[in-house]
C-alpha positions as CSV (number, residue, x, y, z in Angstrom):
1,M,-0.8,31.2,9.6
2,K,-2.5,32.9,6.7
3,Q,-0.5,30.8,4.5
4,Q,-1.2,27.5,6.4
5,S,-5.3,28.1,6.6
6,T,-5.3,28.7,2.8
7,S,-3.5,25.7,2.2
8,D,-5.9,23.7,3.9
9,K,-8.8,25.1,2.2
10,P,-8.4,23.0,-0.8
11,D,-8.7,19.5,1.8
12,V,-11.5,20.8,3.2
13,V,-13.1,21.3,-0.2
14,R,-12.4,17.8,-1.2
15,I,-13.7,16.7,1.9
16,L,-17.1,18.7,1.4
17,V,-17.4,17.3,-2.2
18,G,-16.5,13.7,-1.3
19,I,-19.4,13.8,1.4
20,A,-21.6,15.8,-1.2
21,A,-21.0,13.0,-3.9
22,F,-21.5,10.1,-1.0
23,V,-24.6,11.6,-0.2
24,I,-26.0,11.9,-3.9
25,V,-24.8,8.4,-4.8
26,V,-26.5,7.1,-1.7
27,A,-30.1,8.8,-2.6
28,G,-29.6,7.6,-6.2
29,I,-29.2,4.2,-5.0
30,R,-32.1,4.4,-2.5
31,S,-34.7,5.7,-5.3
32,V,-33.7,2.5,-7.5
33,S,-33.4,0.3,-4.6
34,P,-36.5,-2.4,-6.0
35,I,-34.1,-3.0,-9.2
36,I,-30.6,-3.2,-7.1
37,D,-32.6,-5.9,-4.8
38,Q,-33.4,-8.2,-7.6
39,L,-29.9,-7.6,-9.0
40,L,-28.2,-8.1,-5.5
41,M,-30.8,-11.2,-5.0
42,A,-29.4,-12.6,-8.6
43,V,-26.0,-12.2,-7.2
44,I,-26.6,-14.3,-4.0
45,V,-28.4,-17.0,-5.9
46,A,-25.6,-17.4,-8.6
47,L,-23.1,-17.8,-5.5
48,T,-25.3,-20.2,-3.7
49,L,-26.2,-22.3,-7.0
50,S,-22.1,-22.3,-8.4
51,P,-20.9,-25.1,-6.3
52,L,-23.5,-27.6,-7.8
53,L,-22.6,-26.2,-11.1
54,L,-19.0,-26.9,-10.5
55,W,-19.8,-30.1,-9.4
56,L,-21.9,-30.8,-12.4
57,T,-18.9,-29.6,-14.7
58,S,-16.4,-31.6,-12.8
59,K,-18.4,-34.6,-14.2
60,G,-17.8,-34.1,-17.5
61,R,-21.1,-31.9,-18.5
62,S,-20.7,-28.8,-20.8
63,H,-20.9,-25.8,-19.1
64,L,-24.4,-24.7,-20.8
65,T,-26.0,-27.8,-19.9
66,A,-24.8,-27.7,-16.3
67,V,-26.2,-24.3,-15.9
68,V,-29.8,-25.5,-17.3
69,I,-29.7,-28.4,-14.7
70,T,-28.3,-26.1,-12.0
71,V,-31.4,-23.5,-13.1
72,L,-34.0,-26.4,-13.1
73,V,-33.1,-27.5,-9.8
74,A,-33.2,-24.0,-8.3
75,L,-36.6,-23.4,-9.9
76,I,-38.3,-26.9,-8.7
77,G,-37.2,-26.4,-5.2
78,G,-38.5,-22.9,-4.9
79,L,-41.6,-23.9,-6.7
80,L,-41.8,-26.9,-3.8
81,I,-41.2,-24.1,-1.2
82,A,-43.4,-21.7,-2.5
83,G,-46.2,-24.7,-3.1
84,M,-45.8,-25.7,0.5
85,F,-46.1,-21.9,2.3
86,G,-49.2,-21.4,-0.2
87,V,-50.9,-24.6,1.3
88,A,-49.9,-23.4,4.8
89,L,-51.6,-20.4,4.0
90,A,-54.6,-21.6,2.7
91,G,-54.9,-23.9,5.9
92,L,-54.1,-21.1,8.3
93,I,-57.0,-18.7,6.7
94,K,-59.5,-21.8,6.7
95,R,-58.9,-22.3,10.4
96,L,-59.3,-19.3,10.9
97,P,-62.8,-19.4,12.6
98,E,-61.6,-22.1,15.2
99,Y,-58.3,-19.7,16.2
100,T,-60.8,-16.7,16.4
101,A,-62.8,-18.4,19.1
102,E,-59.5,-20.1,20.7
103,F,-58.5,-16.2,20.8
104,T,-61.7,-14.9,22.5
105,T,-61.8,-17.5,25.0
106,L,-58.2,-16.7,26.1
107,K,-59.0,-13.3,25.9
108,T,-61.8,-13.3,28.2
109,N,-60.2,-15.5,30.8
110,F,-57.1,-12.9,31.3
111,E,-59.4,-9.9,31.2
112,N,-61.2,-12.4,34.1
113,Y,-58.0,-12.9,35.5
114,L,-57.0,-9.0,35.3
115,N,-60.2,-7.8,37.2
116,E,-60.1,-10.5,39.8
117,K,-56.8,-8.5,41.2
118,G,-58.0,-5.3,40.7
119,I,-56.6,-4.3,37.3
120,D,-59.0,-2.5,34.6
121,S,-58.8,-4.9,31.9
122,T,-60.0,-2.3,29.3
123,I,-56.6,-0.4,29.7
124,V,-54.5,-3.3,29.1
125,M,-56.6,-5.3,26.7
126,G,-58.2,-2.3,24.8
127,A,-55.6,-2.4,21.7
128,T,-55.7,-6.1,21.5
129,P,-56.1,-6.8,17.7
130,D,-59.1,-8.7,16.2
131,P,-58.1,-12.2,14.8
132,S,-60.7,-11.8,11.7
133,Q,-58.4,-8.9,10.5
134,L,-56.2,-11.6,9.6
135,V,-58.4,-12.1,6.8
136,G,-57.7,-9.0,5.0
137,F,-54.0,-9.9,5.7
138,G,-54.1,-13.2,4.3
139,T,-56.1,-12.6,0.9
140,Q,-53.3,-9.6,0.5
141,I,-50.6,-12.4,0.8
142,L,-52.5,-14.9,-1.4
143,A,-53.1,-12.0,-4.4
144,S,-49.5,-10.9,-4.0
145,L,-47.9,-14.2,-4.9
146,S,-48.4,-14.0,-8.4
147,S,-46.0,-10.7,-8.5
148,A,-43.6,-12.6,-6.0
149,L,-43.4,-15.5,-8.1
150,G,-42.5,-12.9,-11.4
151,A,-40.0,-11.4,-9.2
152,T,-38.4,-15.0,-8.3
153,L,-38.3,-15.9,-12.1
154,I,-36.2,-12.5,-13.0
155,V,-34.0,-13.1,-10.3
156,L,-33.9,-16.8,-11.6
157,V,-33.2,-15.5,-15.1
158,L,-30.6,-13.0,-13.8
159,A,-28.4,-15.7,-11.9
160,A,-28.6,-18.0,-14.8
161,L,-27.1,-15.4,-17.3
162,M,-24.5,-14.5,-14.5
163,L,-23.4,-17.9,-14.4
164,A,-23.7,-18.4,-18.1
165,E,-21.7,-15.5,-18.9
166,A,-19.1,-15.7,-15.8
167,P,-16.3,-17.2,-17.7
168,D,-16.2,-14.9,-20.6
169,L,-16.6,-11.9,-18.5
170,T,-13.4,-12.7,-16.5
171,E,-11.7,-13.5,-19.7
172,M,-12.4,-10.5,-21.0
173,F,-11.6,-8.2,-17.9
174,V,-8.3,-10.4,-17.2
175,S,-7.1,-9.6,-20.8
176,R,-7.4,-6.1,-20.8
177,N,-5.0,-4.8,-18.6
178,E,-3.6,-5.2,-15.2
179,M,-6.0,-2.6,-13.5
180,A,-8.4,-5.0,-15.0
181,S,-6.8,-7.9,-13.7
182,S,-6.4,-6.8,-10.7
183,F,-10.1,-6.0,-9.6
184,M,-10.8,-9.5,-10.6
185,L,-8.7,-10.8,-8.5
186,K,-10.7,-8.8,-5.6
187,V,-14.0,-10.0,-7.3
188,H,-12.7,-13.3,-6.7
189,K,-11.7,-13.0,-2.9
190,I,-15.3,-11.3,-2.7
191,R,-16.8,-14.7,-3.6
192,T,-14.9,-17.0,-1.6
193,E,-15.4,-14.8,1.3
194,V,-19.1,-14.2,0.8
195,M,-19.4,-18.0,-0.1
196,R,-17.8,-18.7,3.0
197,Y,-19.8,-16.6,5.0
198,L,-23.0,-17.5,3.4
199,A,-22.1,-21.6,3.7
200,M,-21.4,-21.0,7.5
201,L,-24.6,-19.6,8.3
202,G,-26.6,-21.8,5.9
203,L,-25.1,-24.6,8.5
204,M,-26.1,-22.9,11.5
205,N,-29.4,-22.0,10.1
206,L,-30.0,-25.8,9.3
207,M,-28.9,-26.5,12.9
208,I,-31.6,-23.7,14.0
209,A,-34.4,-25.0,11.8
210,A,-34.0,-28.5,12.8
211,G,-34.0,-28.0,16.5
212,N,-37.1,-25.7,16.1
213,T,-39.0,-28.2,13.9
214,I,-38.8,-30.8,16.7
215,L,-39.9,-28.6,19.0
216,F,-42.6,-27.5,16.8
217,F,-43.7,-31.3,16.4
218,I,-43.2,-31.8,20.0
219,L,-45.5,-29.0,21.3
220,G,-47.8,-29.7,18.7
221,A,-47.8,-26.5,16.4
222,D,-49.9,-26.6,13.0
223,Y,-47.5,-27.0,9.9
224,A,-44.5,-27.8,12.2
225,I,-42.2,-28.1,8.6
226,V,-43.3,-25.3,7.6
227,W,-42.4,-23.0,10.9
228,G,-39.2,-24.7,10.7
229,V,-38.5,-24.0,7.0
230,L,-39.2,-20.5,7.6
231,S,-37.1,-20.2,10.4
232,F,-33.9,-21.7,8.5
233,F,-34.6,-18.3,5.9
234,L,-35.6,-15.8,8.6
235,A,-32.3,-16.9,10.7
236,F,-30.2,-14.9,7.8
237,V,-32.2,-11.8,9.2
238,P,-29.7,-10.9,12.5
239,Y,-31.6,-10.6,15.6
240,L,-34.7,-9.6,13.9
241,G,-35.3,-12.7,12.3
242,F,-35.5,-14.9,15.5
243,F,-38.8,-12.8,16.6
244,L,-40.4,-13.1,12.8
245,Y,-40.1,-17.0,13.1
246,A,-40.8,-17.4,16.9
247,I,-44.1,-15.4,17.1
248,P,-46.6,-16.9,14.4
249,P,-46.0,-20.6,15.9
250,A,-45.9,-19.2,19.5
251,L,-49.4,-18.1,18.8
252,L,-50.8,-20.9,17.3
253,V,-49.7,-22.9,20.4
254,L,-50.9,-20.3,22.9
255,M,-54.5,-20.7,21.3
256,E,-54.3,-24.6,20.9
257,G,-52.2,-25.6,24.1
258,G,-52.8,-22.5,26.4
259,W,-50.0,-20.2,27.9
260,I,-47.5,-22.6,29.5
261,R,-46.7,-24.2,26.5
262,A,-46.4,-21.3,24.5
263,I,-44.1,-20.1,27.1
264,I,-41.9,-23.5,26.6
265,L,-42.1,-22.7,23.2
266,V,-40.5,-19.4,22.9
267,A,-38.0,-20.2,26.0
268,V,-36.5,-23.1,24.1
269,L,-36.5,-21.3,20.6
270,F,-34.6,-18.9,22.7
271,G,-32.6,-21.5,24.0
272,I,-31.6,-23.3,20.7
273,N,-31.0,-19.6,19.1
274,F,-28.4,-18.7,21.6
275,I,-26.8,-21.5,22.0
276,V,-26.0,-22.0,18.3
277,D,-25.3,-18.3,17.6
278,N,-22.8,-18.1,20.8
279,I,-21.3,-21.4,21.1
280,V,-21.4,-23.2,17.9
281,K,-21.2,-20.5,15.5
282,P,-17.9,-18.9,17.1
283,L,-16.8,-22.7,16.9
284,F,-17.1,-22.8,13.1
285,M,-16.1,-19.2,12.8
286,K,-12.9,-19.3,14.1
287,G,-11.3,-17.5,11.6
288,G,-13.6,-14.9,11.6
289,F,-14.2,-11.9,8.9
290,N,-12.5,-9.1,10.5
291,I,-15.3,-7.2,10.8
292,S,-16.2,-5.6,14.2
293,L,-19.4,-5.8,15.8
294,L,-20.0,-1.9,15.9
295,L,-19.2,-2.1,12.2
296,I,-21.7,-4.7,11.8
297,V,-24.8,-3.0,13.7
298,L,-24.1,0.1,11.6
299,S,-23.9,-1.9,8.3
300,F,-27.6,-3.1,9.7
301,I,-28.7,0.3,9.9
302,F,-26.8,2.1,6.5
303,W,-28.1,-0.6,4.2
304,G,-31.1,-1.6,5.8
305,Y,-31.8,2.7,5.2
306,I,-31.0,2.2,1.4
307,L,-32.2,-1.0,0.9
308,G,-35.0,-1.7,3.0
309,P,-35.7,-5.2,4.4
310,L,-33.2,-7.0,1.9
311,G,-30.1,-4.6,3.5
312,F,-30.5,-6.2,6.6
313,I,-30.0,-9.8,5.4
314,L,-27.3,-8.7,3.2
315,A,-25.3,-5.9,5.2
316,V,-22.5,-8.3,6.2
317,P,-21.6,-9.7,3.0
318,L,-21.8,-5.9,1.1
319,T,-19.9,-4.8,4.2
320,M,-17.3,-7.6,3.4
321,T,-17.4,-6.5,-0.2
322,A,-17.3,-2.6,0.4
323,K,-14.1,-3.7,3.0
324,I,-12.3,-5.8,0.1
325,L,-12.9,-3.2,-2.8
326,L,-11.7,0.0,-0.9
327,L,-9.3,-1.5,2.0
328,D,-7.7,-4.9,1.1
329,E,-4.4,-4.7,-0.5
330,D,-3.7,-8.8,-0.3
331,V,-6.0,-10.1,-3.1
332,D,-3.7,-13.0,-4.2
333,V,-6.5,-15.7,-4.1
334,D,-6.5,-18.9,-6.1
335,V,-10.2,-19.4,-7.0
336,R,-12.2,-20.4,-9.9
337,L,-15.5,-19.5,-10.9
338,P,-17.4,-22.2,-13.0
339,G,-15.8,-22.4,-16.4
340,E,-12.8,-20.7,-15.9
341,G,-9.0,-21.0,-15.7
342,K,-7.2,-20.3,-12.2
343,V,-6.5,-16.4,-12.0
344,K,-3.0,-15.5,-10.9
345,K,-1.9,-12.7,-9.4
346,K,0.3,-10.4,-11.8
């Protein structure tokens, strides 16, 4: 018994050392999360732009020319979206006095209703924010646009370099040795799975955004197209994204159209989100990604803690990547990155 207990000690030590190393790595990643966030966003942008790059190269463009055209298209699209949000934000701040008056009227009417029912309105409405406080918030957003644009440009430059260097890096890795070649096969599989996930999720989000935009127009929400575009991007954030894109237009409709319209808006938005998530999405994602619901929830907590808000958006792709790198044995895939030949399993 004594010998068995002694022989078990090395295993216990290895486990403890492994846990300690894991904690140190997690703490290290969290300390440099702003840098890692930019790198991860650059990878996602590069993967998103790679189909356009492949299409351009298939039409006879050189790889460098295709990269330049792809980056220019992404830059113009990003500037258009940023400009649209900037105009909407400036318009909202300009109309803030009107919203303040409408909100005050709604608040007064609700307080009177509560008092008529014998409820102390000061207790219920005491914590209600003053709409004028949004002015400071709006100016802070406008002041941060320049720094956000700078960060976006850095991400785009990194993505362009990744796309430009992808063929050479792949050839260098594959020519090294069998282990490097096996690693590149896993990288190809990661690219395939992540792009499949992003493509399907993007299609679902496009359906949600189209339905939401039509609803915003019908109910008369200001800047309906802006809220529709915002819902497309925020729908990439599971669960929390719905509340983020539903609350702002609901508040606008509440102040301009009253409680009934606001309730209808929230109910229909929830219905659209529920139908796409629970009926349409399972039909398109029949094959699945072999990730359990429990693992998805845990991945939100883990990656969100390490990387912040971006961790919630990239939780599923990052978990898929870790699963393929650490657990998957079958990496026999036939996928090409822009400008490179087929990689075959040795």
